[in-house]
C-alpha positions as a Markdown table, in Angstrom:
| # | Residue | x | y | z |
|---|---|---|---|---|
| 1 | Met | 89.3 | 78.4 | 97.6 |
| 2 | Phe | 90.4 | 79.7 | 101.1 |
| 3 | Val | 89.3 | 76.4 | 102.8 |
| 4 | Ile | 91.0 | 74.3 | 100.1 |
| 5 | Ser | 94.2 | 76.3 | 100.5 |
| 6 | Cys | 94.1 | 75.8 | 104.2 |
| 7 | Ile | 93.7 | 72.1 | 103.8 |
| 8 | Leu | 96.6 | 72.0 | 101.4 |
| 9 | Tyr | 98.7 | 74.0 | 103.9 |
| 10 | Thr | 97.8 | 71.4 | 106.6 |
| 11 | Ile | 98.7 | 68.3 | 104.6 |
| 12 | Gly | 101.3 | 69.8 | 102.3 |
| 13 | Thr | 104.8 | 68.3 | 102.7 |
| 14 | Asn | 106.7 | 69.6 | 99.7 |
| 15 | Tyr | 107.3 | 72.9 | 97.9 |
| 16 | Val | 104.9 | 72.3 | 95.0 |
| 17 | Gln | 102.0 | 71.5 | 97.3 |
| 18 | Leu | 102.6 | 74.6 | 99.4 |
| 19 | Leu | 103.1 | 76.7 | 96.3 |
| 20 | Ile | 99.6 | 75.6 | 95.0 |
| 21 | Ala | 98.2 | 76.3 | 98.4 |
| 22 | Arg | 99.7 | 79.8 | 98.5 |
| 23 | Ser | 98.4 | 80.5 | 95.0 |
| 24 | Leu | 94.8 | 79.5 | 95.9 |
| 25 | His | 95.1 | 81.6 | 99.1 |
| 26 | Gly | 96.1 | 84.6 | 97.1 |
| 27 | Ile | 93.3 | 84.2 | 94.6 |
| 28 | Ser | 90.7 | 83.8 | 97.3 |
| 29 | Ser | 92.0 | 86.8 | 99.3 |
| 30 | Ala | 92.0 | 89.0 | 96.2 |
| 31 | Gly | 88.5 | 88.0 | 95.3 |
| 32 | Met | 87.2 | 88.6 | 98.8 |
| 33 | Asn | 88.8 | 92.0 | 99.0 |
| 34 | Val | 87.3 | 93.2 | 95.7 |
| 35 | Ala | 83.9 | 91.8 | 96.4 |
| 36 | Gly | 83.9 | 93.1 | 100.0 |
| 37 | Phe | 85.0 | 96.7 | 99.3 |
| 38 | Ser | 82.7 | 96.9 | 96.2 |
| 39 | Ala | 79.7 | 95.8 | 98.3 |
| 40 | Leu | 80.5 | 98.4 | 101.0 |
| 41 | Ala | 81.0 | 101.2 | 98.4 |
| 42 | Asn | 77.7 | 100.3 | 96.8 |
| 43 | Lys | 75.8 | 100.2 | 100.1 |
| 44 | Tyr | 77.3 | 103.4 | 101.6 |
| 45 | Gln | 77.0 | 106.2 | 99.1 |
| 46 | Glu | 78.0 | 109.2 | 101.2 |
| 47 | Asp | 81.7 | 109.8 | 101.3 |
| 48 | Arg | 82.1 | 110.5 | 105.0 |
| 49 | Glu | 80.1 | 107.4 | 106.1 |
| 50 | Arg | 81.7 | 105.2 | 103.5 |
| 51 | Ser | 85.3 | 106.3 | 104.5 |
| 52 | Leu | 84.5 | 105.3 | 108.1 |
| 53 | Ile | 83.0 | 102.0 | 107.2 |
| 54 | Ile | 85.8 | 101.0 | 104.8 |
| 55 | Gly | 88.3 | 102.1 | 107.5 |
| 56 | Leu | 86.5 | 99.8 | 110.0 |
| 57 | Ala | 86.7 | 96.9 | 107.5 |
| 58 | Met | 90.4 | 97.5 | 107.1 |
| 59 | Ser | 90.8 | 97.5 | 110.8 |
| 60 | Gly | 89.1 | 94.1 | 110.8 |
| 61 | Val | 91.9 | 92.9 | 108.5 |
| 62 | Ala | 94.5 | 94.3 | 110.8 |
| 63 | Ser | 92.9 | 92.6 | 113.8 |
| 64 | Gly | 93.2 | 89.3 | 112.1 |
| 65 | Val | 96.9 | 90.0 | 111.4 |
| 66 | Ile | 97.5 | 91.0 | 115.0 |
| 67 | Val | 96.2 | 87.6 | 116.1 |
| 68 | Gly | 97.7 | 85.6 | 113.2 |
| 69 | Tyr | 101.4 | 86.5 | 113.4 |
| 70 | Pro | 102.1 | 85.8 | 117.1 |
| 71 | Leu | 99.6 | 82.9 | 117.2 |
| 72 | Gly | 101.0 | 81.2 | 114.1 |
| 73 | Gly | 104.6 | 81.7 | 115.3 |
| 74 | Ser | 103.8 | 80.3 | 118.8 |
| 75 | Leu | 101.8 | 77.3 | 117.5 |
| 76 | Tyr | 104.5 | 76.5 | 115.0 |
| 77 | Glu | 107.2 | 76.5 | 117.6 |
| 78 | Phe | 105.4 | 74.7 | 120.4 |
| 79 | Val | 102.9 | 72.5 | 118.6 |
| 80 | Gly | 104.0 | 72.1 | 114.9 |
| 81 | Lys | 103.0 | 73.1 | 111.4 |
| 82 | Thr | 99.7 | 71.3 | 111.2 |
| 83 | Met | 97.9 | 73.0 | 114.1 |
| 84 | Pro | 97.8 | 76.7 | 112.8 |
| 85 | Phe | 96.4 | 75.6 | 109.5 |
| 86 | Ala | 93.9 | 73.2 | 111.0 |
| 87 | Ile | 92.5 | 76.1 | 113.0 |
| 88 | Leu | 92.3 | 78.2 | 109.9 |
| 89 | Thr | 90.5 | 75.4 | 108.1 |
| 90 | Ser | 87.9 | 75.2 | 110.8 |
| 91 | Ile | 87.5 | 79.0 | 110.8 |
| 92 | Gly | 87.1 | 79.0 | 107.0 |
| 93 | Ile | 84.4 | 76.3 | 107.2 |
| 94 | Val | 82.4 | 78.2 | 109.9 |
| 95 | Gln | 82.7 | 81.4 | 107.8 |
| 96 | Leu | 81.5 | 79.5 | 104.7 |
| 97 | Phe | 78.5 | 78.3 | 106.7 |
| 98 | Leu | 77.7 | 81.8 | 107.9 |
| 99 | Gln | 78.1 | 83.1 | 104.3 |
| 100 | Phe | 75.3 | 80.9 | 103.1 |
| 101 | Thr | 73.0 | 81.0 | 106.1 |
| 102 | Asp | 73.2 | 84.3 | 108.1 |
| 103 | Leu | 74.4 | 86.9 | 105.6 |
| 104 | Pro | 71.9 | 88.6 | 103.4 |
| 105 | Glu | 71.8 | 87.8 | 99.7 |
| 106 | Ala | 74.7 | 89.3 | 97.7 |
| 107 | Asn | 74.0 | 92.6 | 96.3 |
| 108 | Glu | 72.3 | 91.6 | 93.0 |
| 109 | Ser | 72.3 | 95.2 | 91.8 |
| 110 | Leu | 76.0 | 95.6 | 92.4 |
| 111 | Thr | 77.7 | 96.4 | 89.1 |
| 112 | Ile | 81.1 | 94.7 | 88.9 |
| 113 | Gly | 82.1 | 96.7 | 85.9 |
| 114 | Phe | 83.6 | 94.0 | 83.6 |
| 115 | Gly | 82.2 | 94.1 | 80.1 |
| 116 | Thr | 80.3 | 97.4 | 80.7 |
| 117 | Asn | 80.7 | 100.9 | 79.3 |
| 118 | His | 83.5 | 101.4 | 81.9 |
| 119 | Ser | 85.4 | 98.1 | 82.2 |
| 120 | Phe | 88.5 | 97.3 | 84.2 |
| 121 | Tyr | 90.7 | 98.1 | 81.3 |
| 122 | Asp | 88.8 | 101.4 | 80.5 |
| 123 | Leu | 89.4 | 102.6 | 84.0 |
| 124 | Leu | 93.0 | 101.5 | 84.0 |
| 125 | Lys | 93.5 | 103.9 | 81.0 |
| 126 | Asp | 92.2 | 106.8 | 83.1 |
| 127 | Phe | 95.0 | 109.0 | 84.4 |
| 128 | Arg | 93.3 | 109.4 | 87.8 |
| 129 | Phe | 93.0 | 105.6 | 88.4 |
| 130 | Leu | 96.6 | 105.1 | 87.1 |
| 131 | Val | 97.9 | 107.6 | 89.8 |
| 132 | Leu | 95.9 | 105.7 | 92.5 |
| 133 | Phe | 97.3 | 102.4 | 91.1 |
| 134 | Gly | 100.9 | 103.7 | 91.6 |
| 135 | Ala | 100.1 | 105.2 | 95.0 |
| 136 | Leu | 98.7 | 101.9 | 96.2 |
| 137 | Leu | 101.5 | 99.9 | 94.7 |
| 138 | Leu | 104.5 | 101.6 | 96.3 |
| 139 | Pro | 103.8 | 100.9 | 100.0 |
| 140 | Glu | 102.9 | 97.3 | 99.2 |
| 141 | Val | 106.4 | 96.8 | 97.7 |
| 142 | Val | 107.8 | 97.9 | 101.1 |
| 143 | Ile | 105.5 | 95.5 | 103.0 |
| 144 | Ala | 106.3 | 92.6 | 100.6 |
| 145 | Ala | 110.0 | 93.2 | 101.0 |
| 146 | Ile | 109.7 | 93.2 | 104.8 |
| 147 | Glu | 107.8 | 90.0 | 105.1 |
| 148 | Pro | 110.5 | 87.6 | 103.9 |
| 149 | Thr | 113.5 | 89.6 | 105.0 |
| 150 | Leu | 112.6 | 90.5 | 108.5 |
| 151 | Pro | 112.3 | 86.8 | 109.7 |
| 152 | Arg | 115.6 | 85.9 | 108.2 |
| 153 | Phe | 117.2 | 89.1 | 109.6 |
| 154 | Leu | 115.9 | 88.2 | 113.1 |
| 155 | Glu | 117.0 | 84.6 | 112.9 |
| 156 | Glu | 120.5 | 85.2 | 111.4 |
| 157 | Lys | 121.5 | 88.5 | 113.1 |
| 158 | Met | 119.6 | 88.4 | 116.4 |
| 159 | Asp | 119.2 | 84.6 | 116.9 |
| 160 | Ala | 115.4 | 85.1 | 117.5 |
| 161 | Glu | 113.1 | 82.2 | 118.3 |
| 162 | Glu | 110.1 | 81.3 | 116.2 |
| 163 | Trp | 107.6 | 83.0 | 118.5 |
| 164 | Glu | 109.7 | 86.2 | 118.5 |
| 165 | Val | 109.7 | 86.2 | 114.7 |
| 166 | Gly | 105.9 | 86.1 | 114.8 |
| 167 | Ala | 105.7 | 88.7 | 117.5 |
| 168 | Ala | 108.0 | 91.1 | 115.5 |
| 169 | Phe | 105.1 | 91.8 | 113.1 |
| 170 | Leu | 102.7 | 92.7 | 116.0 |
| 171 | Pro | 103.8 | 96.4 | 116.1 |
| 172 | Asp | 103.1 | 97.1 | 112.4 |
| 173 | Ser | 99.8 | 95.3 | 112.7 |
| 174 | Leu | 98.8 | 97.5 | 115.6 |
| 175 | Gly | 100.0 | 100.6 | 113.7 |
| 176 | Phe | 97.9 | 99.5 | 110.7 |
| 177 | Leu | 94.9 | 99.0 | 112.9 |
| 178 | Leu | 95.1 | 102.5 | 114.4 |
| 179 | Gly | 96.0 | 104.1 | 111.1 |
| 180 | Ser | 93.2 | 102.5 | 109.0 |
| 181 | Ser | 90.5 | 103.1 | 111.7 |
| 182 | Leu | 91.5 | 106.6 | 112.9 |
| 183 | Phe | 92.8 | 108.3 | 109.8 |
| 184 | Ala | 89.7 | 107.9 | 107.7 |
| 185 | Thr | 88.2 | 111.1 | 109.2 |
| 186 | Leu | 91.6 | 112.9 | 109.3 |
| 187 | Ala | 92.1 | 112.2 | 105.6 |
| 188 | Arg | 88.9 | 114.1 | 104.7 |
| 189 | Lys | 89.8 | 117.0 | 107.0 |
| 190 | Ile | 93.4 | 117.7 | 106.0 |
| 191 | Gly | 93.2 | 116.2 | 102.5 |
| 192 | Arg | 93.9 | 112.7 | 101.2 |
| 193 | Lys | 97.0 | 113.9 | 99.2 |
| 194 | Leu | 98.7 | 115.4 | 102.3 |
| 195 | Leu | 97.9 | 112.4 | 104.5 |
| 196 | Thr | 99.2 | 110.0 | 101.8 |
| 197 | Thr | 102.5 | 112.0 | 101.5 |
| 198 | Val | 103.1 | 112.2 | 105.2 |
| 199 | Ser | 102.4 | 108.5 | 105.6 |
| 200 | Leu | 104.9 | 107.6 | 102.8 |
| 201 | Leu | 107.5 | 109.8 | 104.5 |
| 202 | Leu | 106.8 | 108.1 | 107.8 |
| 203 | Met | 107.2 | 104.7 | 106.3 |
| 204 | Ser | 110.5 | 105.7 | 104.7 |
| 205 | Ala | 111.9 | 107.1 | 108.0 |
| 206 | Cys | 110.9 | 104.0 | 109.9 |
| 207 | Leu | 112.4 | 101.7 | 107.4 |
| 208 | Ile | 115.7 | 103.5 | 107.7 |
| 209 | Ala | 115.5 | 103.2 | 111.5 |
| 210 | Ser | 114.7 | 99.5 | 111.2 |
| 211 | Ser | 117.9 | 98.8 | 109.3 |
| 212 | Tyr | 119.9 | 100.1 | 112.3 |
| 213 | Ser | 118.2 | 97.9 | 114.8 |
| 214 | Arg | 120.3 | 95.3 | 116.6 |
| 215 | Gln | 117.8 | 93.9 | 119.1 |
| 216 | Val | 114.2 | 92.7 | 118.6 |
| 217 | Ala | 113.0 | 95.4 | 121.0 |
| 218 | His | 114.6 | 98.1 | 118.8 |
| 219 | Leu | 112.1 | 97.2 | 116.0 |
| 220 | Ile | 109.0 | 98.0 | 117.9 |
| 221 | Leu | 108.7 | 101.7 | 117.2 |
| 222 | Pro | 110.0 | 101.5 | 113.5 |
| 223 | Gln | 107.6 | 98.7 | 112.7 |
| 224 | Phe | 104.7 | 100.4 | 114.4 |
| 225 | Gly | 105.5 | 103.5 | 112.2 |
| 226 | Val | 105.5 | 101.4 | 109.1 |
| 227 | Gly | 102.1 | 100.0 | 109.9 |
| 228 | Leu | 100.7 | 103.4 | 110.9 |
| 229 | Gly | 101.9 | 104.8 | 107.6 |
| 230 | Leu | 100.4 | 102.0 | 105.6 |
| 231 | Gly | 97.1 | 102.4 | 107.4 |
| 232 | Gly | 97.1 | 106.1 | 106.6 |
| 233 | Ile | 97.7 | 105.5 | 102.9 |
| 234 | Asp | 94.9 | 102.9 | 102.7 |
| 235 | Ala | 92.5 | 105.0 | 104.7 |
| 236 | Ser | 93.1 | 107.8 | 102.2 |
| 237 | Leu | 93.1 | 106.0 | 98.9 |
| 238 | Ile | 90.8 | 103.0 | 99.3 |
| 239 | Pro | 87.7 | 105.2 | 99.8 |
| 240 | Leu | 89.0 | 107.6 | 97.1 |
| 241 | Leu | 88.5 | 104.8 | 94.5 |
| 242 | Ala | 84.8 | 104.7 | 95.2 |
| 243 | Leu | 84.6 | 108.5 | 95.2 |
| 244 | Leu | 86.2 | 108.6 | 91.7 |
| 245 | Val | 83.7 | 106.0 | 90.6 |
| 246 | Asp | 80.8 | 108.2 | 91.8 |
| 247 | Gln | 82.1 | 111.2 | 89.9 |
| 248 | Tyr | 83.2 | 109.7 | 86.6 |
| 249 | Cys | 81.7 | 106.2 | 86.1 |
| 250 | Pro | 78.8 | 105.6 | 88.6 |
| 251 | Gly | 78.3 | 102.1 | 89.8 |
| 252 | Gln | 81.6 | 100.6 | 88.5 |
| 253 | Tyr | 82.9 | 99.8 | 92.0 |
| 254 | Gly | 84.0 | 96.3 | 91.1 |
| 255 | Ala | 86.3 | 97.4 | 88.3 |
| 256 | Ala | 87.8 | 100.2 | 90.5 |
| 257 | Tyr | 88.5 | 97.9 | 93.4 |
| 258 | Ala | 89.9 | 95.3 | 91.0 |
| 259 | Ile | 92.4 | 98.0 | 89.9 |
| 260 | Gly | 93.3 | 98.7 | 93.6 |
| 261 | Gln | 93.7 | 95.0 | 94.4 |
| 262 | Ser | 95.8 | 94.5 | 91.2 |
| 263 | Ala | 98.1 | 97.3 | 92.4 |
| 264 | Ile | 98.5 | 95.6 | 95.8 |
| 265 | Cys | 99.2 | 92.2 | 94.2 |
| 266 | Leu | 101.7 | 93.7 | 91.8 |
| 267 | Gly | 103.4 | 95.5 | 94.6 |
| 268 | Phe | 103.8 | 92.3 | 96.6 |
| 269 | Ala | 105.2 | 90.6 | 93.6 |
| 270 | Leu | 107.7 | 93.4 | 92.9 |
| 271 | Gly | 108.7 | 93.6 | 96.5 |
| 272 | Ile | 109.4 | 89.9 | 96.9 |
| 273 | Phe | 111.3 | 89.8 | 93.5 |
| 274 | Asp | 113.4 | 92.8 | 94.5 |
| 275 | Cys | 114.1 | 91.2 | 97.9 |
| 276 | Phe | 115.5 | 88.0 | 96.5 |
| 277 | Thr | 117.5 | 89.6 | 93.7 |
| 278 | His | 119.4 | 91.7 | 96.2 |
| 279 | Glu | 120.4 | 89.1 | 98.7 |
């Protein structure tokens, strides 16, 4: 689906085609996240090691974002729309080839959790998973609101060029990279609840500071803080999903991470909806 969405992005010339591409992209991304985190949780059973590995996986996502935003903005301005998506299509084809040749067989023993004694819907009724659902949803609402509004704010209020719009997301990507990779150990030492609370407060303070920015350079520290806070939240809560599974419904990693991904997707939907209903 990812490769198909990239091809549609490349050749798409109207809103409907790009909407279909975006939808396929979202489905493929959600599926890869659930499968990837479930596989890691299944392979690494000890909480300390698993937290570090999941933090490393999230830092890989952040590394891609670090490259993607400025590269996409620069290529779009200096080369055109087709080139960034043509590069992504090539990368997707290479990844697909590696998936079927170099990577080991998918974990056949991995229990996804749908249709079992503890299905997705059973876990969603559990108060503990509902709390995590809400905790993962809130910061994603913030990120979803930033993504469409920040580029417009930069272009309309600061007369920023295309490459500057892409580069504006670099600080929060760096913050997320540091937060997700470094805070995994800190979360276990000071407590996941405390780190999540501090991270949410940091994101709130940085968002307020961002609203007072009048130059692109003024956004560097606030956006870095937003990414750092999001990294701290994910480093605390994503491994906690697997820990709850171990304690209350062993093996149901797929259902648990489907809940986490659903919270993230719903957060994005609510954030974008709120953004455009308060223009």
